All heavy atoms as a GROMACS GRO file, in nm:
protein
  608
    1MET      N    1   0.608   0.925   0.477
    1MET     CA    2   0.500   0.824   0.497
    1MET      C    3   0.538   0.749   0.626
    1MET      O    4   0.655   0.727   0.654
    1MET     CB    5   0.496   0.739   0.374
    1MET     CG    6   0.377   0.642   0.372
    1MET     SD    7   0.205   0.700   0.372
    1MET     CE    8   0.196   0.795   0.224
    2SER      N    9   0.436   0.703   0.687
    2SER     CA   10   0.455   0.625   0.814
    2SER      C   11   0.503   0.488   0.783
    2SER      O   12   0.465   0.424   0.689
    2SER     CB   13   0.323   0.617   0.888
    2SER     OG   14   0.270   0.741   0.912
    3ARG      N   15   0.586   0.436   0.879
    3ARG     CA   16   0.624   0.298   0.873
    3ARG      C   17   0.544   0.224   0.974
    3ARG      O   18   0.531   0.259   1.088
    3ARG     CB   19   0.777   0.283   0.907
    3ARG     CG   20   0.827   0.141   0.899
    3ARG     CD   21   0.977   0.135   0.914
    3ARG     NE   22   1.024  -0.002   0.896
    3ARG     CZ   23   1.050  -0.061   0.779
    3ARG    NH1   24   1.046   0.014   0.669
    3ARG    NH2   25   1.091  -0.182   0.768
    4ILE      N   26   0.484   0.106   0.930
    4ILE     CA   27   0.401   0.027   1.015
    4ILE      C   28   0.455  -0.116   1.028
    4ILE      O   29   0.493  -0.171   0.925
    4ILE     CB   30   0.259   0.012   0.951
    4ILE    CG1   31   0.195   0.158   0.932
    4ILE    CG2   32   0.163  -0.075   1.038
    4ILE    CD1   33   0.155   0.228   1.065
    5ARG      N   34   0.452  -0.161   1.148
    5ARG     CA   35   0.489  -0.303   1.170
    5ARG      C   36   0.368  -0.366   1.243
    5ARG      O   37   0.321  -0.316   1.346
    5ARG     CB   38   0.616  -0.327   1.257
    5ARG     CG   39   0.648  -0.477   1.267
    5ARG     CD   40   0.778  -0.502   1.345
    5ARG     NE   41   0.759  -0.466   1.482
    5ARG     CZ   42   0.833  -0.373   1.548
    5ARG    NH1   43   0.932  -0.305   1.490
    5ARG    NH2   44   0.814  -0.346   1.681
    6LEU      N   45   0.305  -0.462   1.176
    6LEU     CA   46   0.185  -0.529   1.230
    6LEU      C   47   0.219  -0.675   1.257
    6LEU      O   48   0.258  -0.748   1.162
    6LEU     CB   49   0.071  -0.513   1.136
    6LEU     CG   50  -0.059  -0.590   1.173
    6LEU    CD1   51  -0.112  -0.538   1.310
    6LEU    CD2   52  -0.162  -0.570   1.067
    7THR      N   53   0.210  -0.719   1.383
    7THR     CA   54   0.239  -0.854   1.420
    7THR      C   55   0.113  -0.913   1.479
    7THR      O   56   0.052  -0.855   1.573
    7THR     CB   57   0.355  -0.856   1.520
    7THR    OG1   58   0.467  -0.794   1.463
    7THR    CG2   59   0.395  -0.999   1.556
    8ILE      N   60   0.072  -1.026   1.428
    8ILE     CA   61  -0.045  -1.094   1.480
    8ILE      C   62   0.001  -1.236   1.528
    8ILE      O   63   0.052  -1.316   1.452
    8ILE     CB   64  -0.154  -1.111   1.376
    8ILE    CG1   65  -0.198  -0.972   1.324
    8ILE    CG2   66  -0.274  -1.186   1.431
    8ILE    CD1   67  -0.290  -0.973   1.207
    9ASP      N   68  -0.023  -1.261   1.657
    9ASP     CA   69   0.012  -1.392   1.718
    9ASP      C   70   0.158  -1.433   1.686
    9ASP      O   71   0.187  -1.545   1.647
    9ASP     CB   72  -0.080  -1.499   1.678
    9ASP     CG   73  -0.222  -1.473   1.736
    9ASP    OD1   74  -0.230  -1.415   1.848
    9ASP    OD2   75  -0.319  -1.512   1.682
   10GLY      N   76   0.253  -1.334   1.690
   10GLY     CA   77   0.390  -1.368   1.665
   10GLY      C   78   0.430  -1.362   1.520
   10GLY      O   79   0.553  -1.375   1.493
   11ASN      N   80   0.340  -1.346   1.430
   11ASN     CA   81   0.377  -1.344   1.292
   11ASN      C   82   0.371  -1.200   1.230
   11ASN      O   83   0.263  -1.138   1.241
   11ASN     CB   84   0.277  -1.432   1.205
   11ASN     CG   85   0.280  -1.574   1.244
   11ASN    OD1   86   0.392  -1.633   1.255
   11ASN    ND2   87   0.165  -1.633   1.268
   12THR      N   88   0.480  -1.149   1.188
   12THR     CA   89   0.481  -1.010   1.134
   12THR      C   90   0.420  -1.021   0.998
   12THR      O   91   0.484  -1.081   0.907
   12THR     CB   92   0.623  -0.957   1.132
   12THR    OG1   93   0.674  -0.952   1.270
   12THR    CG2   94   0.625  -0.813   1.078
   13ILE      N   95   0.304  -0.960   0.976
   13ILE     CA   96   0.244  -0.961   0.849
   13ILE      C   97   0.267  -0.837   0.765
   13ILE      O   98   0.243  -0.833   0.641
   13ILE     CB   99   0.093  -0.986   0.857
   13ILE    CG1  100   0.017  -0.878   0.926
   13ILE    CG2  101   0.063  -1.119   0.927
   13ILE    CD1  102  -0.129  -0.878   0.903
   14MET      N  103   0.322  -0.734   0.830
   14MET     CA  104   0.361  -0.611   0.759
   14MET      C  105   0.467  -0.546   0.834
   14MET      O  106   0.463  -0.532   0.956
   14MET     CB  107   0.245  -0.522   0.742
   14MET     CG  108   0.281  -0.398   0.668
   14MET     SD  109   0.146  -0.279   0.653
   14MET     CE  110   0.235  -0.143   0.585
   15ASP      N  111   0.574  -0.503   0.768
   15ASP     CA  112   0.681  -0.423   0.822
   15ASP      C  113   0.733  -0.337   0.711
   15ASP      O  114   0.825  -0.376   0.637
   15ASP     CB  115   0.788  -0.511   0.883
   15ASP     CG  116   0.889  -0.437   0.966
   15ASP    OD1  117   0.879  -0.311   0.974
   15ASP    OD2  118   0.985  -0.496   1.014
   16GLY      N  119   0.670  -0.220   0.700
   16GLY     CA  120   0.716  -0.130   0.587
   16GLY      C  121   0.637  -0.001   0.583
   16GLY      O  122   0.561   0.030   0.676
   17ASP      N  123   0.661   0.065   0.476
   17ASP     CA  124   0.597   0.199   0.456
   17ASP      C  125   0.449   0.179   0.442
   17ASP      O  126   0.405   0.089   0.369
   17ASP     CB  127   0.661   0.253   0.324
   17ASP     CG  128   0.614   0.400   0.307
   17ASP    OD1  129   0.505   0.418   0.255
   17ASP    OD2  130   0.692   0.493   0.342
   18LEU      N  131   0.370   0.268   0.497
   18LEU     CA  132   0.225   0.258   0.486
   18LEU      C  133   0.178   0.268   0.341
   18LEU      O  134   0.079   0.211   0.307
   18LEU     CB  135   0.158   0.368   0.573
   18LEU     CG  136   0.014   0.356   0.597
   18LEU    CD1  137  -0.028   0.224   0.658
   18LEU    CD2  138  -0.035   0.466   0.684
   19GLY      N  139   0.253   0.334   0.256
   19GLY     CA  140   0.222   0.341   0.114
   19GLY      C  141   0.225   0.200   0.052
   19GLY      O  142   0.143   0.169  -0.036
   20ASP      N  143   0.313   0.113   0.100
   20ASP     CA  144   0.315  -0.026   0.054
   20ASP      C  145   0.187  -0.092   0.090
   20ASP      O  146   0.138  -0.177   0.018
   20ASP     CB  147   0.439  -0.095   0.110
   20ASP     CG  148   0.571  -0.042   0.065
   20ASP    OD1  149   0.569   0.022  -0.039
   20ASP    OD2  150   0.672  -0.069   0.131
   21TRP      N  151   0.136  -0.071   0.211
   21TRP     CA  152   0.012  -0.132   0.250
   21TRP      C  153  -0.101  -0.089   0.158
   21TRP      O  154  -0.191  -0.168   0.125
   21TRP     CB  155  -0.021  -0.089   0.395
   21TRP     CG  156  -0.142  -0.159   0.449
   21TRP    CD1  157  -0.146  -0.287   0.501
   21TRP    CD2  158  -0.278  -0.117   0.455
   21TRP    NE1  159  -0.274  -0.317   0.546
   21TRP    CE2  160  -0.357  -0.211   0.508
   21TRP    CE3  161  -0.336   0.003   0.408
   21TRP    CZ2  162  -0.497  -0.200   0.527
   21TRP    CZ3  163  -0.476   0.017   0.425
   21TRP    CH2  164  -0.545  -0.082   0.482
   22HIS      N  165  -0.099   0.035   0.117
   22HIS     CA  166  -0.202   0.086   0.030
   22HIS      C  167  -0.204   0.010  -0.101
   22HIS      O  168  -0.304  -0.022  -0.157
   22HIS     CB  169  -0.188   0.236   0.007
   22HIS     CG  170  -0.283   0.291  -0.086
   22HIS    ND1  171  -0.416   0.313  -0.053
   22HIS    CD2  172  -0.270   0.337  -0.216
   22HIS    CE1  173  -0.482   0.363  -0.150
   22HIS    NE2  174  -0.396   0.379  -0.252
   23ASN      N  175  -0.078  -0.016  -0.157
   23ASN     CA  176  -0.066  -0.086  -0.279
   23ASN      C  177  -0.088  -0.238  -0.268
   23ASN      O  178  -0.140  -0.298  -0.362
   23ASN     CB  179   0.070  -0.060  -0.342
   23ASN     CG  180   0.089   0.086  -0.377
   23ASN    OD1  181  -0.004   0.154  -0.415
   23ASN    ND2  182   0.208   0.136  -0.362
   24LYS      N  183  -0.046  -0.296  -0.160
   24LYS     CA  184  -0.058  -0.438  -0.144
   24LYS      C  185  -0.090  -0.472   0.000
   24LYS      O  186  -0.001  -0.509   0.077
   24LYS     CB  187   0.072  -0.506  -0.189
   24LYS     CG  188   0.059  -0.660  -0.185
   24LYS     CD  189   0.192  -0.729  -0.229
   24LYS     CE  190   0.175  -0.874  -0.211
   24LYS     NZ  191   0.307  -0.949  -0.214
   25PRO      N  192  -0.214  -0.454   0.041
   25PRO     CA  193  -0.251  -0.480   0.177
   25PRO      C  194  -0.234  -0.624   0.223
   25PRO      O  195  -0.252  -0.712   0.140
   25PRO     CB  196  -0.395  -0.431   0.192
   25PRO     CG  197  -0.442  -0.434   0.060
   25PRO     CD  198  -0.328  -0.423  -0.036
   26PRO      N  199  -0.199  -0.650   0.348
   26PRO     CA  200  -0.182  -0.790   0.396
   26PRO      C  201  -0.318  -0.863   0.392
   26PRO      O  202  -0.424  -0.813   0.429
   26PRO     CB  203  -0.142  -0.773   0.545
   26PRO     CG  204  -0.102  -0.631   0.560
   26PRO     CD  205  -0.170  -0.551   0.457
   27GLU      N  206  -0.315  -0.984   0.344
   27GLU     CA  207  -0.429  -1.074   0.333
   27GLU      C  208  -0.507  -1.084   0.467
   27GLU      O  209  -0.625  -1.084   0.472
   27GLU     CB  210  -0.387  -1.209   0.282
   27GLU     CG  211  -0.490  -1.317   0.299
   27GLU     CD  212  -0.602  -1.317   0.191
   27GLU    OE1  213  -0.573  -1.268   0.084
   27GLU    OE2  214  -0.711  -1.362   0.223
   28GLN      N  215  -0.428  -1.096   0.573
   28GLN     CA  216  -0.486  -1.108   0.704
   28GLN      C  217  -0.577  -0.995   0.744
   28GLN      O  218  -0.667  -1.011   0.830
   28GLN     CB  219  -0.382  -1.129   0.807
   28GLN     CG  220  -0.305  -1.261   0.802
   28GLN     CD  221  -0.187  -1.247   0.710
   28GLN    OE1  222  -0.173  -1.164   0.626
   28GLN    NE2  223  -0.092  -1.338   0.728
   29LEU      N  224  -0.560  -0.880   0.685
   29LEU     CA  225  -0.648  -0.760   0.713
   29LEU      C  226  -0.755  -0.747   0.605
   29LEU      O  227  -0.867  -0.715   0.633
   29LEU     CB  228  -0.568  -0.632   0.726
   29LEU     CG  229  -0.490  -0.613   0.855
   29LEU    CD1  230  -0.425  -0.480   0.853
   29LEU    CD2  231  -0.583  -0.628   0.973
   30THR      N  232  -0.715  -0.772   0.474
   30THR     CA  233  -0.818  -0.748   0.372
   30THR      C  234  -0.936  -0.842   0.382
   30THR      O  235  -1.047  -0.800   0.341
   30THR     CB  236  -0.752  -0.759   0.231
   30THR    OG1  237  -0.693  -0.885   0.215
   30THR    CG2  238  -0.644  -0.652   0.211
   31GLN      N  239  -0.915  -0.959   0.435
   31GLN     CA  240  -1.028  -1.047   0.447
   31GLN      C  241  -1.134  -0.993   0.541
   31GLN      O  242  -1.249  -1.024   0.531
   31GLN     CB  243  -0.983  -1.186   0.493
   31GLN     CG  244  -0.925  -1.187   0.636
   31GLN     CD  245  -0.858  -1.322   0.670
   31GLN    OE1  246  -0.860  -1.415   0.595
   31GLN    NE2  247  -0.804  -1.325   0.792
   32HIS      N  248  -1.094  -0.906   0.630
   32HIS     CA  249  -1.188  -0.843   0.722
   32HIS      C  250  -1.260  -0.726   0.660
   32HIS      O  251  -1.358  -0.674   0.712
   32HIS     CB  252  -1.122  -0.794   0.852
   32HIS     CG  253  -1.055  -0.905   0.925
   32HIS    ND1  254  -1.133  -0.985   1.013
   32HIS    CD2  255  -0.935  -0.952   0.933
   32HIS    CE1  256  -1.058  -1.079   1.068
   32HIS    NE2  257  -0.934  -1.060   1.021
   33LEU      N  258  -1.218  -0.677   0.540
   33LEU     CA  259  -1.277  -0.566   0.480
   33LEU      C  260  -1.391  -0.606   0.376
   33LEU      O  261  -1.464  -0.520   0.335
   33LEU     CB  262  -1.171  -0.488   0.400
   33LEU     CG  263  -1.064  -0.421   0.484
   33LEU    CD1  264  -0.952  -0.360   0.389
   33LEU    CD2  265  -1.120  -0.322   0.576
   34ASP      N  266  -1.400  -0.732   0.348
   34ASP     CA  267  -1.509  -0.781   0.262
   34ASP      C  268  -1.643  -0.740   0.319
   34ASP      O  269  -1.665  -0.758   0.443
   34ASP     CB  270  -1.499  -0.932   0.252
   34ASP     CG  271  -1.595  -0.991   0.154
   34ASP    OD1  272  -1.720  -0.977   0.181
   34ASP    OD2  273  -1.556  -1.044   0.046
   35PRO      N  274  -1.734  -0.686   0.241
   35PRO     CA  275  -1.863  -0.642   0.293
   35PRO      C  276  -1.945  -0.753   0.360
   35PRO      O  277  -2.027  -0.728   0.444
   35PRO     CB  278  -1.938  -0.594   0.166
   35PRO     CG  279  -1.832  -0.566   0.066
   35PRO     CD  280  -1.719  -0.660   0.098
   36THR      N  281  -1.918  -0.880   0.330
   36THR     CA  282  -1.993  -0.984   0.390
   36THR      C  283  -1.918  -1.047   0.509
   36THR      O  284  -1.969  -1.132   0.580
   36THR     CB  285  -2.012  -1.103   0.289
   36THR    OG1  286  -1.878  -1.153   0.251
   36THR    CG2  287  -2.088  -1.059   0.165
   37ALA      N  288  -1.798  -0.993   0.537
   37ALA     CA  289  -1.723  -1.038   0.653
   37ALA      C  290  -1.779  -0.994   0.787
   37ALA      O  291  -1.845  -0.892   0.798
   37ALA     CB  292  -1.579  -0.994   0.640
   38ASN      N  293  -1.747  -1.065   0.889
   38ASN     CA  294  -1.777  -1.031   1.025
   38ASN      C  295  -1.643  -1.018   1.098
   38ASN      O  296  -1.598  -1.115   1.158
   38ASN     CB  297  -1.872  -1.133   1.089
   38ASN     CG  298  -1.913  -1.093   1.227
   38ASN    OD1  299  -1.902  -0.975   1.265
   38ASN    ND2  300  -1.955  -1.186   1.307
   39PRO      N  301  -1.577  -0.905   1.084
   39PRO     CA  302  -1.438  -0.890   1.134
   39PRO      C  303  -1.426  -0.914   1.283
   39PRO      O  304  -1.517  -0.879   1.359
   39PRO     CB  305  -1.392  -0.757   1.092
   39PRO     CG  306  -1.516  -0.680   1.053
   39PRO     CD  307  -1.624  -0.776   1.026
   40GLN      N  308  -1.313  -0.970   1.317
   40GLN     CA  309  -1.284  -0.983   1.458
   40GLN      C  310  -1.262  -0.847   1.521
   40GLN      O  311  -1.212  -0.757   1.453
   40GLN     CB  312  -1.158  -1.071   1.480
   40GLN     CG  313  -1.172  -1.210   1.430
   40GLN     CD  314  -1.268  -1.288   1.508
   40GLN    OE1  315  -1.264  -1.287   1.639
   40GLN    NE2  316  -1.356  -1.360   1.444
   41PRO      N  317  -1.302  -0.826   1.645
   41PRO     CA  318  -1.284  -0.695   1.708
   41PRO      C  319  -1.135  -0.642   1.705
   41PRO      O  320  -1.117  -0.522   1.686
   41PRO     CB  321  -1.330  -0.718   1.851
   41PRO     CG  322  -1.422  -0.830   1.846
   41PRO     CD  323  -1.369  -0.918   1.736
   42TRP      N  324  -1.040  -0.733   1.711
   42TRP     CA  325  -0.902  -0.696   1.707
   42TRP      C  326  -0.868  -0.634   1.574
   42TRP      O  327  -0.788  -0.538   1.568
   42TRP     CB  328  -0.800  -0.808   1.742
   42TRP     CG  329  -0.802  -0.920   1.650
   42TRP    CD1  330  -0.866  -1.040   1.667
   42TRP    CD2  331  -0.735  -0.931   1.527
   42TRP    NE1  332  -0.842  -1.123   1.558
   42TRP    CE2  333  -0.763  -1.055   1.471
   42TRP    CE3  334  -0.652  -0.838   1.454
   42TRP    CZ2  335  -0.711  -1.097   1.348
   42TRP    CZ3  336  -0.606  -0.882   1.329
   42TRP    CH2  337  -0.634  -1.011   1.276
   43ALA      N  338  -0.923  -0.686   1.465
   43ALA     CA  339  -0.898  -0.629   1.335
   43ALA      C  340  -0.944  -0.488   1.320
   43ALA      O  341  -0.877  -0.403   1.262
   43ALA     CB  342  -0.959  -0.718   1.223
   44LYS      N  343  -1.064  -0.461   1.375
   44LYS     CA  344  -1.115  -0.323   1.373
   44LYS      C  345  -1.024  -0.230   1.451
   44LYS      O  346  -0.991  -0.116   1.407
   44LYS     CB  347  -1.256  -0.315   1.435
   44LYS     CG  348  -1.358  -0.393   1.356
   44LYS     CD  349  -1.492  -0.395   1.433
   44LYS     CE  350  -1.594  -0.489   1.374
   44LYS     NZ  351  -1.718  -0.491   1.455
   45ALA      N  352  -0.979  -0.269   1.567
   45ALA     CA  353  -0.892  -0.196   1.647
   45ALA      C  354  -0.756  -0.171   1.583
   45ALA      O  355  -0.698  -0.061   1.588
   45ALA     CB  356  -0.869  -0.260   1.788
   46ALA      N  357  -0.701  -0.272   1.520
   46ALA     CA  358  -0.574  -0.262   1.446
   46ALA      C  359  -0.584  -0.162   1.329
   46ALA      O  360  -0.501  -0.076   1.308
   46ALA     CB  361  -0.527  -0.397   1.392
   47MET      N  362  -0.699  -0.166   1.261
   47MET     CA  363  -0.717  -0.072   1.149
   47MET      C  364  -0.730   0.068   1.196
   47MET      O  365  -0.679   0.163   1.135
   47MET     CB  366  -0.838  -0.111   1.066
   47MET     CG  367  -0.809  -0.237   0.982
   47MET     SD  368  -0.948  -0.271   0.879
   47MET     CE  369  -0.924  -0.449   0.854
   48LEU      N  370  -0.792   0.092   1.312
   48LEU     CA  371  -0.799   0.226   1.365
   48LEU      C  372  -0.658   0.277   1.402
   48LEU      O  373  -0.625   0.393   1.382
   48LEU     CB  374  -0.891   0.227   1.488
   48LEU     CG  375  -1.036   0.216   1.462
   48LEU    CD1  376  -1.118   0.200   1.593
   48LEU    CD2  377  -1.088   0.338   1.384
   49ALA      N  378  -0.577   0.189   1.458
   49ALA     CA  379  -0.437   0.228   1.491
   49ALA      C  380  -0.361   0.261   1.364
   49ALA      O  381  -0.277   0.353   1.363
   49ALA     CB  382  -0.371   0.116   1.571
   50ILE      N  383  -0.381   0.192   1.256
   50ILE     CA  384  -0.316   0.218   1.132
   50ILE      C  385  -0.360   0.351   1.075
   50ILE      O  386  -0.273   0.434   1.032
   50ILE     CB  387  -0.343   0.105   1.030
   50ILE    CG1  388  -0.271  -0.025   1.069
   50ILE    CG2  389  -0.303   0.144   0.892
   50ILE    CD1  390  -0.314  -0.150   0.992
   51VAL      N  391  -0.488   0.379   1.080
   51VAL     CA  392  -0.539   0.509   1.032
   51VAL      C  393  -0.477   0.623   1.118
   51VAL      O  394  -0.437   0.724   1.063
   51VAL     CB  395  -0.692   0.513   1.038
   51VAL    CG1  396  -0.745   0.652   1.020
   51VAL    CG2  397  -0.751   0.419   0.937
   52GLN      N  398  -0.474   0.606   1.252
   52GLN     CA  399  -0.418   0.707   1.337
   52GLN      C  400  -0.274   0.736   1.299
   52GLN      O  401  -0.227   0.850   1.292
   52GLN     CB  402  -0.426   0.668   1.482
   52GLN     CG  403  -0.389   0.770   1.579
   52GLN     CD  404  -0.486   0.887   1.582
   52GLN    OE1  405  -0.604   0.873   1.557
   52GLN    NE2  406  -0.434   1.007   1.611
   53ALA      N  407  -0.195   0.626   1.274
   53ALA     CA  408  -0.052   0.639   1.236
   53ALA      C  409  -0.043   0.720   1.104
   53ALA      O  410   0.045   0.802   1.088
   53ALA     CB  411   0.012   0.506   1.228
   54ALA      N  412  -0.128   0.687   1.013
   54ALA     CA  413  -0.126   0.761   0.886
   54ALA      C  414  -0.162   0.906   0.903
   54ALA      O  415  -0.092   0.994   0.843
   54ALA     CB  416  -0.227   0.697   0.786
   55LEU      N  417  -0.260   0.938   0.982
   55LEU     CA  418  -0.304   1.077   1.001
   55LEU      C  419  -0.190   1.161   1.069
   55LEU      O  420  -0.173   1.275   1.041
   55LEU     CB  421  -0.428   1.085   1.086
   55LEU     CG  422  -0.558   1.034   1.013
   55LEU    CD1  423  -0.672   1.029   1.117
   55LEU    CD2  424  -0.589   1.130   0.901
   56GLU      N  425  -0.119   1.094   1.164
   56GLU     CA  426  -0.019   1.166   1.237
   56GLU      C  427   0.118   1.146   1.172
   56GLU      O  428   0.216   1.199   1.227
   56GLU     CB  429  -0.014   1.117   1.384
   56GLU     CG  430  -0.138   1.148   1.455
   56GLU     CD  431  -0.139   1.097   1.601
   56GLU    OE1  432  -0.038   1.029   1.644
   56GLU    OE2  433  -0.234   1.124   1.671
   57LYS      N  434   0.123   1.071   1.065
   57LYS     CA  435   0.258   1.049   0.997
   57LYS      C  436   0.359   1.002   1.094
   57LYS      O  437   0.473   1.049   1.100
   57LYS     CB  438   0.302   1.170   0.921
   57LYS     CG  439   0.209   1.211   0.807
   57LYS     CD  440   0.260   1.331   0.737
   57LYS     CE  441   0.175   1.366   0.613
   57LYS     NZ  442   0.042   1.400   0.634
   58ARG      N  443   0.319   0.894   1.172
   58ARG     CA  444   0.403   0.847   1.278
   58ARG      C  445   0.436   0.697   1.259
   58ARG      O  446   0.342   0.620   1.226
   58ARG     CB  447   0.330   0.865   1.414
   58ARG     CG  448   0.410   0.823   1.528
   58ARG     CD  449   0.337   0.858   1.657
   58ARG     NE  450   0.326   1.001   1.663
   58ARG     CZ  451   0.280   1.074   1.761
   58ARG    NH1  452   0.225   1.006   1.861
   58ARG    NH2  453   0.269   1.201   1.759
   59ASP      N  454   0.564   0.657   1.274
   59ASP     CA  455   0.593   0.515   1.274
   59ASP      C  456   0.525   0.443   1.390
   59ASP      O  457   0.526   0.501   1.503
   59ASP     CB  458   0.751   0.500   1.286
   59ASP     CG  459   0.816   0.551   1.167
   59ASP    OD1  460   0.754   0.580   1.065
   59ASP    OD2  461   0.944   0.556   1.171
   60THR      N  462   0.472   0.328   1.360
   60THR     CA  463   0.392   0.265   1.464
   60THR      C  464   0.410   0.111   1.459
   60THR      O  465   0.419   0.055   1.343
   60THR     CB  466   0.243   0.292   1.449
   60THR    OG1  467   0.225   0.438   1.450
   60THR    CG2  468   0.154   0.226   1.554
   61ALA      N  469   0.419   0.046   1.573
   61ALA     CA  470   0.428  -0.097   1.581
   61ALA      C  471   0.296  -0.147   1.656
   61ALA      O  472   0.264  -0.097   1.759
   61ALA     CB  473   0.547  -0.147   1.666
   62ILE      N  474   0.227  -0.236   1.588
   62ILE     CA  475   0.104  -0.284   1.645
   62ILE      C  476   0.120  -0.437   1.664
   62ILE      O  477   0.158  -0.506   1.570
   62ILE     CB  478  -0.012  -0.262   1.540
   62ILE    CG1  479  -0.028  -0.113   1.514
   62ILE    CG2  480  -0.147  -0.313   1.594
   62ILE    CD1  481  -0.111  -0.079   1.389
   63THR      N  482   0.089  -0.480   1.784
   63THR     CA  483   0.104  -0.625   1.816
   63THR      C  484  -0.029  -0.673   1.862
   63THR      O  485  -0.085  -0.621   1.956
   63THR     CB  486   0.212  -0.648   1.919
   63THR    OG1  487   0.335  -0.590   1.873
   63THR    CG2  488   0.227  -0.795   1.946
   64VAL      N  489  -0.084  -0.778   1.797
   64VAL     CA  490  -0.216  -0.835   1.833
   64VAL      C  491  -0.181  -0.978   1.884
   64VAL      O  492  -0.110  -1.056   1.822
   64VAL     CB  493  -0.307  -0.848   1.714
   64VAL    CG1  494  -0.436  -0.916   1.755
   64VAL    CG2  495  -0.337  -0.707   1.660
   65THR      N  496  -0.240  -1.012   1.998
   65THR     CA  497  -0.228  -1.144   2.055
   65THR      C  498  -0.372  -1.196   2.082
   65THR      O  499  -0.444  -1.134   2.154
   65THR     CB  500  -0.144  -1.146   2.188
   65THR    OG1  501  -0.020  -1.084   2.160
   65THR    CG2  502  -0.126  -1.288   2.233
   66THR      N  503  -0.402  -1.305   2.015
   66THR     CA  504  -0.536  -1.366   2.039
   66THR      C  505  -0.526  -1.484   2.123
   66THR      O  506  -0.419  -1.546   2.137
   66THR     CB  507  -0.602  -1.404   1.903
   66THR    OG1  508  -0.518  -1.507   1.843
   66THR    CG2  509  -0.619  -1.286   1.811
   67ARG      N  510  -0.635  -1.517   2.195
   67ARG     CA  511  -0.642  -1.636   2.283
   67ARG      C  512  -0.786  -1.677   2.287
   67ARG      O  513  -0.876  -1.600   2.240
   67ARG     CB  514  -0.590  -1.601   2.421
   67ARG     CG  515  -0.670  -1.494   2.488
   67ARG     CD  516  -0.613  -1.455   2.625
   67ARG     NE  517  -0.693  -1.354   2.688
   67ARG     CZ  518  -0.702  -1.225   2.662
   67ARG    NH1  519  -0.632  -1.178   2.562
   67ARG    NH2  520  -0.779  -1.145   2.722
   68ASP      N  521  -0.816  -1.791   2.339
   68ASP     CA  522  -0.953  -1.839   2.349
   68ASP      C  523  -1.029  -1.733   2.438
   68ASP      O  524  -0.987  -1.704   2.548
   68ASP     CB  525  -0.962  -1.975   2.413
   68ASP     CG  526  -0.912  -2.087   2.324
   68ASP    OD1  527  -0.914  -2.062   2.201
   68ASP    OD2  528  -0.880  -2.189   2.375
   69GLY      N  529  -1.128  -1.683   2.378
   69GLY     CA  530  -1.216  -1.587   2.456
   69GLY      C  531  -1.168  -1.446   2.469
   69GLY      O  532  -1.222  -1.366   2.539
   70GLY      N  533  -1.061  -1.406   2.389
   70GLY     CA  534  -1.015  -1.269   2.401
   70GLY      C  535  -0.894  -1.237   2.310
   70GLY      O  536  -0.845  -1.320   2.238
   71TRP      N  537  -0.853  -1.116   2.334
   71TRP     CA  538  -0.740  -1.072   2.253
   71TRP      C  539  -0.679  -0.948   2.317
   71TRP      O  540  -0.744  -0.882   2.407
   71TRP     CB  541  -0.779  -1.032   2.113
   71TRP     CG  542  -0.893  -0.932   2.105
   71TRP    CD1  543  -1.024  -0.963   2.113
   71TRP    CD2  544  -0.888  -0.791   2.093
   71TRP    NE1  545  -1.101  -0.850   2.102
   71TRP    CE2  546  -1.018  -0.744   2.091
   71TRP    CE3  547  -0.782  -0.708   2.073
   71TRP    CZ2  548  -1.044  -0.608   2.077
   71TRP    CZ3  549  -0.809  -0.570   2.060
   71TRP    CH2  550  -0.940  -0.521   2.065
   72THR      N  551  -0.556  -0.913   2.286
   72THR     CA  552  -0.491  -0.792   2.332
   72THR      C  553  -0.433  -0.725   2.212
   72THR      O  554  -0.392  -0.788   2.116
   72THR     CB  555  -0.381  -0.816   2.441
   72THR    OG1  556  -0.283  -0.901   2.380
   72THR    CG2  557  -0.438  -0.878   2.565
   73LEU      N  558  -0.425  -0.592   2.221
   73LEU     CA  559  -0.364  -0.508   2.118
   73LEU      C  560  -0.271  -0.412   2.187
   73LEU      O  561  -0.313  -0.340   2.277
   73LEU     CB  562  -0.474  -0.436   2.041
   73LEU     CG  563  -0.420  -0.345   1.927
   73LEU    CD1  564  -0.452  -0.405   1.796
   73LEU    CD2  565  -0.475  -0.203   1.940
   74ASP      N  566  -0.147  -0.410   2.145
   74ASP     CA  567  -0.052  -0.317   2.193
   74ASP      C  568  -0.002  -0.228   2.077
   74ASP      O  569   0.028  -0.273   1.967
   74ASP     CB  570   0.072  -0.392   2.250
   74ASP     CG  571   0.176  -0.298   2.303
   74ASP    OD1  572   0.147  -0.236   2.410
   74ASP    OD2  573   0.282  -0.282   2.244
   75VAL      N  574  -0.001  -0.102   2.096
   75VAL     CA  575   0.040  -0.005   1.995
   75VAL      C  576   0.153   0.078   2.055
   75VAL      O  577   0.138   0.139   2.162
   75VAL     CB  578  -0.075   0.091   1.962
   75VAL    CG1  579  -0.036   0.196   1.856
   75VAL    CG2  580  -0.197   0.012   1.902
   76ASP      N  581   0.267   0.081   1.986
   76ASP     CA  582   0.380   0.164   2.022
   76ASP      C  583   0.401   0.257   1.909
   76ASP      O  584   0.442   0.222   1.800
   76ASP     CB  585   0.504   0.064   2.037
   76ASP     CG  586   0.632   0.145   2.078
   76ASP    OD1  587   0.622   0.264   2.083
   76ASP    OD2  588   0.728   0.074   2.107
   77ASP      N  589   0.374   0.386   1.943
   77ASP     CA  590   0.386   0.483   1.838
   77ASP      C  591   0.512   0.577   1.864
   77ASP      O  592   0.523   0.682   1.814
   77ASP     CB  593   0.262   0.575   1.830
   77ASP     CG  594   0.233   0.654   1.958
   77ASP    OD1  595   0.316   0.649   2.049
   77ASP    OD2  596   0.132   0.719   1.964
   78GLY      N  597   0.605   0.523   1.940
   78GLY     CA  598   0.730   0.594   1.956
   78GLY      C  599   0.728   0.703   2.061
   78GLY      O  600   0.829   0.766   2.089
   79ASN      N  601   0.620   0.723   2.127
   79ASN     CA  602   0.607   0.823   2.236
   79ASN      C  603   0.632   0.759   2.368
   79ASN      O  604   0.590   0.660   2.404
   79ASN     CB  605   0.471   0.890   2.235
   79ASN     CG  606   0.460   0.994   2.125
   79ASN    OD1  607   0.559   1.051   2.084
   79ASN    ND2  608   0.343   1.010   2.072
   0.00000   0.00000   0.00000
C-alpha cells in the first residue's frame, strides 16, 4: 500500500499508509467531500494526487500552501 504524507499550510494532517486514510480520513479533506460542500480547488487537486498514488502504489508527499487569492500544490512521488 502507498504511504502518503499530506501537509497543508505547514500542518501535516496525514503521514501514513493509504489504507489508514481509507479507514480514518483526515477531517481537513472529508469536509470537502460533503455533497453540499464547495471544495477549495486545492482540495480537488490533492485528492487527485492521492488517487494517482494509490493507482501507482507509490509513496507520495503532497504539500499545499494557501495564500490570499491563490494556492500552490507540490507533489513529490519519489521520481
